[in-house]
BAZA-392594 format. One record per residue (C-alpha): x, y negated, z negated; residue number from 1; residue in three letters. Coordinates in steps of 0.001 Angstrom, whole numbers, padded with zeros to 6 digits, m for minus. Layout:
# residues N
<fivo x="X" y="Y" z="Z" num="NUM" residuo="ALA"/>
...
***
This chain:
# residues 223
<fivo x="047111" y="001592" z="000173" num="1" residuo="PRO"/>
<fivo x="046128" y="003228" z="m003398" num="2" residuo="LEU"/>
<fivo x="044459" y="000143" z="m004238" num="3" residuo="ILE"/>
<fivo x="042460" y="m000002" z="m001010" num="4" residuo="SER"/>
<fivo x="041386" y="003313" z="m000526" num="5" residuo="ALA"/>
<fivo x="039946" y="002885" z="m004372" num="6" residuo="GLY"/>
<fivo x="038065" y="m000012" z="m003477" num="7" residuo="ALA"/>
<fivo x="036587" y="001674" z="m000804" num="8" residuo="LEU"/>
<fivo x="035639" y="004853" z="m002639" num="9" residuo="ALA"/>
<fivo x="034210" y="002864" z="m005344" num="10" residuo="ALA"/>
<fivo x="032200" y="001086" z="m002442" num="11" residuo="LEU"/>
<fivo x="030969" y="004285" z="m000563" num="12" residuo="ALA"/>
<fivo x="030112" y="005258" z="m003957" num="13" residuo="LEU"/>
<fivo x="027730" y="002250" z="m004498" num="14" residuo="PHE"/>
<fivo x="026261" y="002669" z="m001010" num="15" residuo="ILE"/>
<fivo x="025683" y="006409" z="m001644" num="16" residuo="LEU"/>
<fivo x="023850" y="005416" z="m005373" num="17" residuo="VAL"/>
<fivo x="022149" y="002897" z="m003698" num="18" residuo="LYS"/>
<fivo x="020679" y="005095" z="m000948" num="19" residuo="TRP"/>
<fivo x="019995" y="007904" z="m003446" num="20" residuo="VAL"/>
<fivo x="017759" y="005553" z="m005268" num="21" residuo="SER"/>
<fivo x="015705" y="004360" z="m002198" num="22" residuo="ARG"/>
<fivo x="015389" y="008027" z="m001064" num="23" residuo="ARG"/>
<fivo x="013886" y="008704" z="m004895" num="24" residuo="ARG"/>
<fivo x="011352" y="005561" z="m005058" num="25" residuo="LEU"/>
<fivo x="010078" y="005947" z="m001935" num="26" residuo="ARG"/>
<fivo x="009473" y="009753" z="m002609" num="27" residuo="ARG"/>
<fivo x="007834" y="008552" z="m005914" num="28" residuo="THR"/>
<fivo x="005526" y="005751" z="m004009" num="29" residuo="LEU"/>
<fivo x="004321" y="008009" z="m001278" num="30" residuo="VAL"/>
<fivo x="003742" y="011062" z="m004391" num="31" residuo="SER"/>
<fivo x="000097" y="009841" z="m005157" num="32" residuo="GLY"/>
<fivo x="001702" y="010235" z="m008393" num="33" residuo="ASP"/>
<fivo x="000585" y="006854" z="m010055" num="34" residuo="VAL"/>
<fivo x="001815" y="007467" z="m013567" num="35" residuo="GLU"/>
<fivo x="005336" y="008665" z="m012191" num="36" residuo="ALA"/>
<fivo x="005017" y="005225" z="m009993" num="37" residuo="VAL"/>
<fivo x="004740" y="003089" z="m013182" num="38" residuo="LEU"/>
<fivo x="007443" y="005146" z="m014696" num="39" residuo="ARG"/>
<fivo x="009700" y="003666" z="m012168" num="40" residuo="GLU"/>
<fivo x="008791" y="000406" z="m012324" num="41" residuo="TRP"/>
<fivo x="008327" y="000522" z="m016306" num="42" residuo="SER"/>
<fivo x="012142" y="m001619" z="m016707" num="43" residuo="ASP"/>
<fivo x="011408" y="m004678" z="m014053" num="44" residuo="SER"/>
<fivo x="007651" y="m004693" z="m015704" num="45" residuo="ILE"/>
<fivo x="009024" y="m005138" z="m018930" num="46" residuo="GLU"/>
<fivo x="011483" y="m007853" z="m017527" num="47" residuo="ARG"/>
<fivo x="009122" y="m009878" z="m015756" num="48" residuo="SER"/>
<fivo x="008924" y="m013568" z="m016591" num="49" residuo="PRO"/>
<fivo x="005363" y="m014284" z="m017864" num="50" residuo="HIS"/>
<fivo x="004780" y="m010481" z="m018377" num="51" residuo="ALA"/>
<fivo x="001319" y="m011044" z="m019982" num="52" residuo="SER"/>
<fivo x="m000171" y="m012205" z="m015922" num="53" residuo="THR"/>
<fivo x="003108" y="m010163" z="m013634" num="54" residuo="MET"/>
<fivo x="002655" y="m006760" z="m015607" num="55" residuo="ALA"/>
<fivo x="m001164" y="m006029" z="m015504" num="56" residuo="PRO"/>
<fivo x="m000490" y="m007094" z="m011801" num="57" residuo="LEU"/>
<fivo x="001583" y="m005222" z="m011239" num="58" residuo="MET"/>
<fivo x="m000098" y="m002206" z="m012931" num="59" residuo="THR"/>
<fivo x="m003437" y="m002716" z="m010707" num="60" residuo="ALA"/>
<fivo x="m000980" y="m002839" z="m007663" num="61" residuo="THR"/>
<fivo x="m000028" y="000792" z="m008458" num="62" residuo="ALA"/>
<fivo x="m003602" y="002128" z="m009495" num="63" residuo="PHE"/>
<fivo x="m005017" y="000198" z="m005937" num="64" residuo="ALA"/>
<fivo x="m002327" y="001495" z="m004013" num="65" residuo="ALA"/>
<fivo x="m003100" y="005162" z="m005112" num="66" residuo="ASN"/>
<fivo x="m007363" y="004757" z="m004996" num="67" residuo="GLY"/>
<fivo x="m007831" y="004188" z="m008578" num="68" residuo="TRP"/>
<fivo x="m009718" y="001120" z="m008418" num="69" residuo="ILE"/>
<fivo x="m011600" y="001513" z="m011827" num="70" residuo="GLU"/>
<fivo x="m007897" y="001498" z="m013471" num="71" residuo="GLN"/>
<fivo x="m007308" y="m001309" z="m011063" num="72" residuo="ALA"/>
<fivo x="m009750" y="m003324" z="m012238" num="73" residuo="ARG"/>
<fivo x="m009398" y="m002730" z="m015696" num="74" residuo="THR"/>
<fivo x="m006001" y="m003806" z="m015254" num="75" residuo="ALA"/>
<fivo x="m006644" y="m007531" z="m013397" num="76" residuo="LEU"/>
<fivo x="m008969" y="m007830" z="m015762" num="77" residuo="ALA"/>
<fivo x="m006348" y="m008101" z="m018455" num="78" residuo="SER"/>
<fivo x="m004315" y="m010113" z="m016698" num="79" residuo="ALA"/>
<fivo x="m003596" y="m013755" z="m018488" num="80" residuo="GLN"/>
<fivo x="m004849" y="m016800" z="m016501" num="81" residuo="ARG"/>
<fivo x="m002940" y="m019584" z="m016274" num="82" residuo="GLY"/>
<fivo x="000068" y="m021021" z="m014127" num="83" residuo="PRO"/>
<fivo x="001334" y="m017498" z="m013088" num="84" residuo="ALA"/>
<fivo x="m002254" y="m016060" z="m012218" num="85" residuo="TRP"/>
<fivo x="m002398" y="m019302" z="m009422" num="86" residuo="GLU"/>
<fivo x="000989" y="m018812" z="m008310" num="87" residuo="ALA"/>
<fivo x="000147" y="m015338" z="m007758" num="88" residuo="ALA"/>
<fivo x="m002762" y="m015682" z="m005135" num="89" residuo="LEU"/>
<fivo x="m001321" y="m013689" z="m002095" num="90" residuo="GLU"/>
<fivo x="m000731" y="m010902" z="m004788" num="91" residuo="HIS"/>
<fivo x="m004082" y="m011213" z="m006217" num="92" residuo="ARG"/>
<fivo x="m005911" y="m011222" z="m002644" num="93" residuo="LEU"/>
<fivo x="m004304" y="m008306" z="m001352" num="94" residuo="PHE"/>
<fivo x="m005021" y="m006889" z="m004484" num="95" residuo="LEU"/>
<fivo x="m008561" y="m007895" z="m004091" num="96" residuo="ASP"/>
<fivo x="m008736" y="m006993" z="m000198" num="97" residuo="ALA"/>
<fivo x="m007517" y="m003313" z="m001002" num="98" residuo="LEU"/>
<fivo x="m010327" y="m002893" z="m003854" num="99" residuo="LEU"/>
<fivo x="m013317" y="m004486" z="m002170" num="100" residuo="LEU"/>
<fivo x="m012436" y="m002435" z="000824" num="101" residuo="ALA"/>
<fivo x="m012218" y="001013" z="m001031" num="102" residuo="PHE"/>
<fivo x="m015350" y="m000332" z="m003305" num="103" residuo="GLU"/>
<fivo x="m017546" y="m000350" z="m000119" num="104" residuo="GLY"/>
<fivo x="m017744" y="m003970" z="000017" num="105" residuo="ASP"/>
<fivo x="m016992" y="m004409" z="003447" num="106" residuo="ARG"/>
<fivo x="m017682" y="m007770" z="004446" num="107" residuo="ASP"/>
<fivo x="m015938" y="m009056" z="001203" num="108" residuo="GLU"/>
<fivo x="m013392" y="m007091" z="001616" num="109" residuo="ALA"/>
<fivo x="m012883" y="m008745" z="005159" num="110" residuo="ILE"/>
<fivo x="m013125" y="m012512" z="004168" num="111" residuo="ARG"/>
<fivo x="m010674" y="m011903" z="001318" num="112" residuo="GLN"/>
<fivo x="m008237" y="m010251" z="003958" num="113" residuo="ALA"/>
<fivo x="m008986" y="m013346" z="006194" num="114" residuo="GLU"/>
<fivo x="m007932" y="m015761" z="003193" num="115" residuo="ARG"/>
<fivo x="m004726" y="m013924" z="003003" num="116" residuo="LEU"/>
<fivo x="m003534" y="m014470" z="006313" num="117" residuo="ALA"/>
<fivo x="m004597" y="m018111" z="006260" num="118" residuo="ARG"/>
<fivo x="m002063" y="m018678" z="003629" num="119" residuo="LEU"/>
<fivo x="001400" y="m020249" z="004796" num="120" residuo="PRO"/>
<fivo x="004506" y="m017832" z="005322" num="121" residuo="VAL"/>
<fivo x="007417" y="m018608" z="002846" num="122" residuo="PRO"/>
<fivo x="010266" y="m019780" z="004567" num="123" residuo="ASN"/>
<fivo x="012824" y="m016820" z="003886" num="124" residuo="ILE"/>
<fivo x="014950" y="m014739" z="005967" num="125" residuo="GLU"/>
<fivo x="013454" y="m013043" z="009428" num="126" residuo="SER"/>
<fivo x="013415" y="m009491" z="008302" num="127" residuo="PRO"/>
<fivo x="011174" y="m010261" z="005175" num="128" residuo="MET"/>
<fivo x="009184" y="m012699" z="006320" num="129" residuo="ARG"/>
<fivo x="008113" y="m009941" z="009525" num="130" residuo="GLN"/>
<fivo x="007641" y="m007377" z="006815" num="131" residuo="ARG"/>
<fivo x="005240" y="m009989" z="004893" num="132" residuo="ILE"/>
<fivo x="003466" y="m011277" z="007732" num="133" residuo="GLU"/>
<fivo x="002894" y="m007471" z="009090" num="134" residuo="THR"/>
<fivo x="001666" y="m006190" z="005577" num="135" residuo="LEU"/>
<fivo x="m000721" y="m009423" z="005736" num="136" residuo="ARG"/>
<fivo x="m002457" y="m008439" z="008929" num="137" residuo="HIS"/>
<fivo x="m002499" y="m005160" z="008318" num="138" residuo="ALA"/>
<fivo x="m004546" y="m005283" z="005268" num="139" residuo="ILE"/>
<fivo x="m006846" y="m007156" z="007363" num="140" residuo="GLY"/>
<fivo x="m006513" y="m004237" z="010105" num="141" residuo="ALA"/>
<fivo x="m007557" y="m001956" z="006564" num="142" residuo="LEU"/>
<fivo x="m010936" y="m003981" z="006044" num="143" residuo="THR"/>
<fivo x="m011888" y="m003640" z="009250" num="144" residuo="ARG"/>
<fivo x="m011232" y="000107" z="009253" num="145" residuo="ALA"/>
<fivo x="m013735" y="000668" z="007011" num="146" residuo="PHE"/>
<fivo x="m015803" y="m001643" z="008277" num="147" residuo="ALA"/>
<fivo x="m015580" y="000000" z="011391" num="148" residuo="HIS"/>
<fivo x="m015444" y="m003129" z="013148" num="149" residuo="ARG"/>
<fivo x="m011694" y="m002362" z="014529" num="150" residuo="SER"/>
<fivo x="m010515" y="m004466" z="016986" num="151" residuo="GLU"/>
<fivo x="m007013" y="m003168" z="019498" num="152" residuo="GLN"/>
<fivo x="m004148" y="m002976" z="017988" num="153" residuo="GLY"/>
<fivo x="m005270" y="m002033" z="014658" num="154" residuo="ASP"/>
<fivo x="m004490" y="001555" z="014322" num="155" residuo="GLY"/>
<fivo x="m000609" y="000788" z="015861" num="156" residuo="ASP"/>
<fivo x="m000529" y="m002144" z="013107" num="157" residuo="LEU"/>
<fivo x="m001816" y="000160" z="010179" num="158" residuo="LEU"/>
<fivo x="000565" y="002796" z="011331" num="159" residuo="ASP"/>
<fivo x="003296" y="000221" z="011129" num="160" residuo="ARG"/>
<fivo x="002791" y="m000299" z="007520" num="161" residuo="ALA"/>
<fivo x="002602" y="002433" z="006817" num="162" residuo="ALA"/>
<fivo x="006165" y="002912" z="007613" num="163" residuo="SER"/>
<fivo x="007655" y="m000286" z="006851" num="164" residuo="ILE"/>
<fivo x="005259" y="000245" z="002804" num="165" residuo="SER"/>
<fivo x="005750" y="003386" z="001005" num="166" residuo="PRO"/>
<fivo x="003884" y="001652" z="m001501" num="167" residuo="LEU"/>
<fivo x="000654" y="001378" z="000910" num="168" residuo="VAL"/>
<fivo x="001838" y="004229" z="002572" num="169" residuo="HIS"/>
<fivo x="m001667" y="006367" z="002587" num="170" residuo="TRP"/>
<fivo x="m003991" y="003677" z="002232" num="171" residuo="ALA"/>
<fivo x="m003125" y="002607" z="005542" num="172" residuo="MET"/>
<fivo x="m003031" y="006212" z="006785" num="173" residuo="ARG"/>
<fivo x="m006582" y="006339" z="005743" num="174" residuo="TYR"/>
<fivo x="m007249" y="003590" z="007417" num="175" residuo="ALA"/>
<fivo x="m005881" y="004135" z="010383" num="176" residuo="SER"/>
<fivo x="m007131" y="007929" z="010080" num="177" residuo="ALA"/>
<fivo x="m010979" y="006085" z="010409" num="178" residuo="VAL"/>
<fivo x="m009716" y="004061" z="013502" num="179" residuo="VAL"/>
<fivo x="m008579" y="007497" z="014771" num="180" residuo="ALA"/>
<fivo x="m012163" y="008650" z="014437" num="181" residuo="ILE"/>
<fivo x="m013901" y="005852" z="015568" num="182" residuo="ASP"/>
<fivo x="m011775" y="005973" z="019170" num="183" residuo="GLN"/>
<fivo x="m012494" y="010048" z="018904" num="184" residuo="GLY"/>
<fivo x="m008940" y="010742" z="018576" num="185" residuo="ASN"/>
<fivo x="m008888" y="014023" z="016330" num="186" residuo="LEU"/>
<fivo x="m005476" y="014935" z="017142" num="187" residuo="ASP"/>
<fivo x="m003995" y="011498" z="015269" num="188" residuo="LYS"/>
<fivo x="m006161" y="012199" z="012934" num="189" residuo="VAL"/>
<fivo x="m005130" y="015444" z="011244" num="190" residuo="ARG"/>
<fivo x="m001636" y="014275" z="011998" num="191" residuo="ALA"/>
<fivo x="m002121" y="011219" z="009839" num="192" residuo="LEU"/>
<fivo x="m003766" y="013392" z="006977" num="193" residuo="LEU"/>
<fivo x="m000875" y="016017" z="006741" num="194" residuo="ASP"/>
<fivo x="001216" y="015932" z="004159" num="195" residuo="GLY"/>
<fivo x="m001136" y="014050" z="001919" num="196" residuo="ALA"/>
<fivo x="m000999" y="014837" z="m001998" num="197" residuo="PRO"/>
<fivo x="m003654" y="016691" z="m003687" num="198" residuo="ASP"/>
<fivo x="m005673" y="013669" z="m004739" num="199" residuo="TRP"/>
<fivo x="m006943" y="013897" z="m008481" num="200" residuo="PRO"/>
<fivo x="m010393" y="012816" z="m009265" num="201" residuo="SER"/>
<fivo x="m009916" y="009358" z="m010319" num="202" residuo="GLU"/>
<fivo x="m008955" y="008598" z="m006853" num="203" residuo="SER"/>
<fivo x="m011128" y="007622" z="m004315" num="204" residuo="ALA"/>
<fivo x="m008352" y="008817" z="m002082" num="205" residuo="PHE"/>
<fivo x="m009757" y="012519" z="m002827" num="206" residuo="ARG"/>
<fivo x="m013391" y="011081" z="m001584" num="207" residuo="THR"/>
<fivo x="m011737" y="009565" z="001352" num="208" residuo="PHE"/>
<fivo x="m009605" y="012626" z="002432" num="209" residuo="HIS"/>
<fivo x="m012927" y="014938" z="001793" num="210" residuo="GLN"/>
<fivo x="m015360" y="013400" z="003883" num="211" residuo="GLU"/>
<fivo x="m012795" y="012222" z="007031" num="212" residuo="ILE"/>
<fivo x="m011644" y="016238" z="006755" num="213" residuo="THR"/>
<fivo x="m015661" y="016979" z="006899" num="214" residuo="ALA"/>
<fivo x="m016010" y="014608" z="010007" num="215" residuo="GLN"/>
<fivo x="m013347" y="015942" z="011890" num="216" residuo="VAL"/>
<fivo x="m014656" y="019341" z="011311" num="217" residuo="LYS"/>
<fivo x="m018158" y="018312" z="012641" num="218" residuo="THR"/>
<fivo x="m017377" y="016634" z="015519" num="219" residuo="ILE"/>
<fivo x="m014823" y="019196" z="016725" num="220" residuo="ALA"/>
<fivo x="m017669" y="021972" z="016054" num="221" residuo="HIS"/>
<fivo x="m019643" y="019424" z="018083" num="222" residuo="THR"/>
<fivo x="m017581" y="018886" z="021193" num="223" residuo="ALA"/>
***
């Protein structure tokens, strides 16, 4: 009994540590603090296979997910081309669609998102497969939102992606806010902006937040 109790206590402690670790990481990812994200990822980045390719890609991902467009492009440009670069096609299409949408190249962003959606889905366990499919489709919804060409269900898809992926939480919420503005749902826009970080000037999200807030005020004033 004592051995069993000790094993159960160790298991409970392990689960608690993992739970706390996941909560801490989630808070970091939605904090808007790119430097904190990169610190959290530093060990993984350093240990990643093909680091000369994957480390810049991961760094670019952290920057892009927080609206740091120029820094993300610089990191991508430093990635070594080769077998690992080719193998990371899904990752690169995801990043490119995100950055193109933020940069204002709406048509090309949509094309890259469509290329991403056509890639074969890995044959893996169902929950992870569903997560991958949701994020792929959500990138398409994001590119359409910034082009003001949203389709039925895009808002719900963006909200779902924001919930399941803390990394792109705010990217998806700002896209969902654009959809909500186009639909005239100002209450939802306000809810989506609630709790947003105080974005630094380097982040495009600072401009998005200001523009969306201004639009909400203008529409509410003229209503």
